[in-house]
GUGUMI-406038 format. One record per residue: x, y, z of N, C-alpha, C in turn. Coordinates in Angstrom, 2 decimals. Layout:
% residues N
<atom <X,Y,Z>,<X,Y,Z>,<X,Y,Z>> ...
This chain:
% residues 113
<atom <0.64,-11.81,-7.45>,<1.26,-11.81,-8.77>,<1.55,-10.39,-9.23>> <atom <0.62,-9.48,-8.96>,<0.85,-8.09,-9.32>,<0.54,-7.80,-10.77>> <atom <0.83,-6.59,-11.19>,<0.56,-6.20,-12.56>,<-0.88,-5.74,-12.75>> <atom <-1.15,-5.27,-13.94>,<-2.46,-4.82,-14.31>,<-3.26,-6.02,-14.81>> <atom <-4.34,-6.38,-14.13>,<-5.10,-7.54,-14.51>,<-5.69,-7.41,-15.91>> <atom <-6.10,-6.22,-16.30>,<-6.64,-6.03,-17.65>,<-5.53,-6.28,-18.68>> <atom <-4.35,-5.80,-18.38>,<-3.21,-6.00,-19.31>,<-2.85,-7.48,-19.43>> <atom <-2.90,-8.17,-18.30>,<-2.58,-9.61,-18.29>,<-3.48,-10.34,-19.28>> <atom <-4.75,-9.95,-19.31>,<-5.72,-10.61,-20.20>,<-5.84,-9.92,-21.57>> <atom <-5.10,-8.84,-21.77>,<-5.14,-8.13,-23.05>,<-6.44,-7.38,-23.29>> <atom <-7.03,-6.87,-22.22>,<-8.33,-6.19,-22.31>,<-8.24,-4.77,-21.78>> <atom <-9.32,-4.01,-21.97>,<-9.42,-2.68,-21.35>,<-10.50,-2.72,-20.30>> <atom <-10.60,-1.65,-19.50>,<-11.53,-1.62,-18.37>,<-13.00,-1.71,-18.81>> <atom <-13.30,-1.34,-20.03>,<-14.69,-1.35,-20.50>,<-15.09,-2.71,-21.09>> <atom <-14.27,-3.73,-20.92>,<-14.57,-5.01,-21.52>,<-15.85,-5.63,-20.92>> <atom <-16.52,-6.40,-21.74>,<-17.73,-7.07,-21.29>,<-17.40,-8.41,-20.66>> <atom <-18.40,-9.01,-20.02>,<-18.20,-10.33,-19.42>,<-17.84,-11.37,-20.50>> <atom <-18.46,-11.25,-21.65>,<-18.18,-12.16,-22.78>,<-16.74,-12.02,-23.26>> <atom <-16.28,-10.79,-23.40>,<-14.89,-10.55,-23.81>,<-13.92,-11.07,-22.77>> <atom <-14.25,-10.90,-21.52>,<-13.42,-11.37,-20.40>,<-13.28,-12.89,-20.46>> <atom <-14.40,-13.58,-20.61>,<-14.37,-15.04,-20.67>,<-13.59,-15.54,-21.87>> <atom <-13.79,-14.90,-23.02>,<-13.09,-15.32,-24.23>,<-11.59,-15.14,-24.10>> <atom <-11.17,-14.00,-23.55>,<-9.73,-13.73,-23.40>,<-9.12,-14.73,-22.40>> <atom <-9.84,-14.99,-21.32>,<-9.36,-15.96,-20.32>,<-9.19,-17.34,-20.94>> <atom <-10.21,-17.78,-21.64>,<-10.17,-19.13,-22.23>,<-9.00,-19.27,-23.22>> <atom <-8.85,-18.27,-24.06>,<-7.78,-18.29,-25.06>,<-6.40,-18.34,-24.39>> <atom <-6.18,-17.46,-23.38>,<-4.87,-17.41,-22.73>,<-4.62,-18.60,-21.83>> <atom <-5.66,-19.08,-21.16>,<-5.50,-20.25,-20.29>,<-5.11,-21.49,-21.10>> <atom <-5.71,-21.65,-22.25>,<-5.34,-22.76,-23.12>,<-3.91,-22.60,-23.65>> <atom <-3.55,-21.39,-24.00>,<-2.22,-21.13,-24.55>,<-1.12,-21.37,-23.50>> <atom <-1.34,-20.93,-22.26>,<-0.28,-20.96,-21.26>,<-0.43,-22.05,-20.20>> <atom <-1.37,-22.98,-20.38>,<-1.53,-24.03,-19.39>,<-0.23,-24.86,-19.35>> <atom <0.33,-25.05,-18.16>,<1.61,-25.76,-18.04>,<1.59,-27.18,-18.61>> <atom <0.47,-27.85,-18.56>,<0.37,-29.22,-19.08>,<0.45,-29.26,-20.61>> <atom <0.19,-28.12,-21.24>,<0.23,-28.05,-22.70>,<1.60,-27.60,-23.21>> <atom <2.49,-27.29,-22.30>,<3.83,-26.82,-22.68>,<4.68,-28.02,-23.08>> <atom <5.09,-28.03,-24.36>,<5.86,-29.18,-24.87>,<7.35,-29.07,-24.56>> <atom <7.86,-27.88,-24.35>,<9.29,-27.71,-24.09>,<9.52,-27.52,-22.59>> <atom <10.24,-28.42,-21.96>,<10.42,-28.42,-20.53>,<11.13,-27.17,-20.00>> <atom <11.90,-26.51,-20.84>,<12.59,-25.30,-20.35>,<11.66,-24.10,-20.23>> <atom <10.41,-24.20,-20.77>,<9.45,-23.11,-20.66>,<8.33,-23.40,-19.67>> <atom <8.38,-24.53,-18.99>,<7.33,-24.92,-18.07>,<7.17,-23.91,-16.95>> <atom <8.27,-23.43,-16.38>,<8.18,-22.47,-15.27>,<7.56,-21.15,-15.74>> <atom <7.94,-20.69,-16.90>,<7.35,-19.46,-17.46>,<5.84,-19.68,-17.71>> <atom <5.47,-20.83,-18.21>,<4.07,-21.13,-18.45>,<3.29,-21.16,-17.13>> <atom <3.88,-21.75,-16.08>,<3.24,-21.77,-14.77>,<2.98,-20.37,-14.25>> <atom <4.00,-19.53,-14.35>,<3.88,-18.14,-13.87>,<2.82,-17.36,-14.63>> <atom <2.82,-17.48,-15.94>,<1.83,-16.78,-16.76>,<0.43,-17.32,-16.50>> <atom <0.31,-18.63,-16.35>,<-0.98,-19.24,-16.12>,<-1.54,-18.77,-14.76>> <atom <-0.68,-18.69,-13.74>,<-1.11,-18.19,-12.43>,<-1.58,-16.75,-12.51>> <atom <-0.85,-15.92,-13.28>,<-1.25,-14.51,-13.44>,<-2.60,-14.42,-14.14>> <atom <-2.81,-15.25,-15.15>,<-4.07,-15.28,-15.90>,<-5.20,-15.70,-14.98>> <atom <-4.96,-16.75,-14.17>,<-5.97,-17.23,-13.21>,<-6.35,-16.13,-12.21>> <atom <-5.35,-15.47,-11.65>,<-5.63,-14.42,-10.65>,<-6.40,-13.27,-11.29>> <atom <-5.98,-12.83,-12.47>,<-6.65,-11.73,-13.13>,<-8.12,-12.09,-13.39>> <atom <-8.36,-13.29,-13.90>,<-9.74,-13.68,-14.19>,<-10.57,-13.83,-12.92>> <atom <-9.96,-14.36,-11.86>,<-10.74,-14.56,-10.62>,<-11.18,-13.23,-10.02>> <atom <-10.40,-12.18,-10.22>,<-10.77,-10.86,-9.72>,<-11.75,-10.18,-10.66>> <atom <-11.42,-10.14,-11.92>,<-12.25,-9.41,-12.88>,<-13.60,-10.08,-13.18>> <atom <-13.71,-11.39,-12.97>,<-14.98,-12.08,-13.22>,<-15.93,-11.96,-12.04>> <atom <-15.45,-11.52,-10.90>,<-16.29,-11.32,-9.72>,<-16.67,-9.83,-9.67>> <atom <-17.96,-9.53,-9.74>,<-18.43,-8.15,-9.84>,<-17.90,-7.30,-8.68>> <atom <-17.95,-7.79,-7.48>,<-17.50,-7.02,-6.32>,<-15.98,-6.79,-6.32>> <atom <-15.25,-7.87,-6.62>,<-13.79,-7.74,-6.65>,<-13.35,-6.81,-7.77>> <atom <-14.05,-6.90,-8.91>,<-13.70,-6.03,-10.04>,<-13.94,-4.56,-9.69>> <atom <-15.06,-4.30,-9.00>,<-15.35,-2.93,-8.58>,<-14.24,-2.42,-7.66>> <atom <-13.86,-3.21,-6.68>,<-12.78,-2.84,-5.75>,<-11.48,-2.63,-6.48>> <atom <-11.18,-3.51,-7.44>,<-9.95,-3.40,-8.23>,<-9.96,-2.11,-9.05>> <atom <-11.10,-1.82,-9.68>,<-11.20,-0.64,-10.53>,<-11.06,0.66,-9.76>> <atom <-11.51,0.68,-8.50>,<-11.37,1.91,-7.71>,<-10.06,1.95,-6.94>> <atom <-9.26,0.88,-7.07>,<-7.92,0.88,-6.51>,<-7.78,0.44,-5.06>> <atom <-8.80,-0.29,-4.54>,<-8.70,-0.72,-3.13>,<-8.65,-2.24,-2.97>> <atom <-8.61,-2.98,-4.06>,<-8.55,-4.43,-3.97>,<-7.15,-4.85,-3.55>> <atom <-7.09,-5.74,-2.53>,<-5.80,-6.27,-2.07>,<-5.94,-7.77,-1.92>> <atom <-5.35,-8.53,-2.81>,<-5.50,-9.98,-2.77>,<-4.79,-10.61,-1.60>> <atom <-3.86,-9.90,-0.97>,<-3.12,-10.44,0.16>,<-3.86,-10.33,1.48>> <atom <-4.93,-9.56,1.51>,<-5.65,-9.29,2.76>,<-7.08,-9.82,2.66>> <atom <-7.26,-11.11,2.97>,<-8.56,-11.73,2.80>,<-9.61,-11.22,3.77>> <atom <-9.25,-10.87,5.00>,<-10.24,-10.36,5.95>,<-10.83,-9.05,5.46>> <atom <-9.97,-8.12,5.06>,<-10.45,-6.85,4.57>,<-11.19,-7.01,3.24>> <atom <-10.84,-8.02,2.47>,<-11.48,-8.22,1.17>,<-12.96,-8.52,1.37>> <atom <-13.29,-9.34,2.38>,<-14.71,-9.65,2.64>,<-15.46,-8.39,3.04>> <atom <-14.86,-7.60,3.92>,<-15.48,-6.36,4.34>,<-15.66,-5.40,3.16>> <atom <-14.62,-5.26,2.35>,<-14.66,-4.36,1.22>,<-15.67,-4.85,0.19>> <atom <-15.81,-6.15,0.02>,<-16.80,-6.69,-0.91>,<-18.21,-6.33,-0.44>> <atom <-18.45,-6.46,0.86>,<-19.76,-6.08,1.40>,<-20.02,-4.60,1.20>> <atom <-18.99,-3.79,1.40>,<-19.14,-2.35,1.20>,<-19.43,-2.03,-0.28>> <atom <-18.78,-2.74,-1.17>,<-19.02,-2.54,-2.61>,<-20.47,-2.85,-2.97>> <atom <-21.01,-3.92,-2.41>,<-22.39,-4.26,-2.67>,<-23.31,-3.17,-2.18>> <atom <-23.06,-2.70,-0.95>,<-23.89,-1.65,-0.39>,<-23.78,-0.36,-1.21>> <atom <-22.58,-0.03,-1.62>,<-22.39,1.19,-2.41>,<-23.09,1.10,-3.76>> <atom <-23.05,-0.07,-4.37>,<-23.70,-0.20,-5.68>,<-25.21,-0.21,-5.59>> <atom <-25.73,-0.63,-4.44>,<-27.18,-0.68,-4.26>,<-27.76,0.66,-3.82>> <atom <-27.02,1.45,-3.10>,<-27.52,2.71,-2.55>,<-26.97,3.90,-3.32>> <atom <-27.56,4.14,-4.46>,<-27.14,5.29,-5.27>,<-28.09,6.44,-4.94>> <atom <-27.54,7.56,-4.56>,<-28.41,8.67,-4.20>,<-29.23,9.17,-5.40>> <atom <-30.45,9.57,-5.09>,<-31.34,10.11,-6.10>,<-31.35,11.65,-6.06>> <atom <-30.38,12.20,-5.41>,<-30.32,13.64,-5.21>,<-29.24,14.21,-6.10>> <atom <-29.56,15.27,-6.77>,<-28.53,16.01,-7.50>,<-28.58,17.46,-7.02>> <atom <-27.43,18.03,-6.92>,<-27.33,19.38,-6.41>,<-26.94,20.32,-7.55>> <atom <-27.66,21.40,-7.65>,<-27.33,22.43,-8.64>,<-27.37,23.77,-7.94>> <atom <-26.35,24.54,-8.17>,<-26.27,25.88,-7.59>,<-26.16,26.89,-8.72>> <atom <-26.94,27.94,-8.58>,<-26.88,29.01,-9.55>,<-26.55,30.30,-8.80>> <atom <-25.64,31.05,-9.36>,<-25.24,32.29,-8.72>,<-26.41,33.25,-8.56>> <atom <-27.36,33.19,-9.46>,<-28.52,34.12,-9.39>,<-29.41,33.79,-8.19>> <atom <-29.34,32.56,-7.67>,<-30.23,32.19,-6.56>,<-29.58,32.40,-5.20>> <atom <-28.35,32.81,-5.17>,<-27.66,33.05,-3.90>,<-28.01,34.43,-3.38>> <atom <-28.45,34.48,-2.13>,<-28.81,35.75,-1.52>,<-27.73,36.12,-0.51>> <atom <-27.39,37.35,-0.49>,<-26.40,37.83,0.47>,<-27.15,38.64,1.53>> <atom <-27.00,38.22,2.75>,<-27.68,38.87,3.87>,<-26.60,39.57,4.70>> <atom <-26.84,40.81,4.96>,<-25.93,41.57,5.84>,<-26.58,41.80,7.17>> <atom <-25.83,41.64,8.18>,<-26.32,41.83,9.55>,<-25.75,43.13,10.07>> <atom <-26.64,44.03,10.50>,<-26.19,45.34,11.05>,<-25.96,45.28,12.55>> 
């Protein structure tokens, strides 16, 4: 479908799970093709509903959302999606406890004669 999933749902990247669910529910009810009373707008409703469904399916899944947020999610490539989801889980679980700080005063210059 394409587009920005957050924009499709009218949200920003910092949205909570509750906000995500509420936006999805509101838009899904509004654009569901079965609720469209005018037959000339049924195709538009189908397209918007599919975009809403896709956006929610990605953003409601923690791993897919992480991949989407870092710009590597590809809905067309299911094999790589499984691998990338596993990598996302591993990356989120293994956060380094090391921080590096360098101070110019602690750098020593050694000259070799």
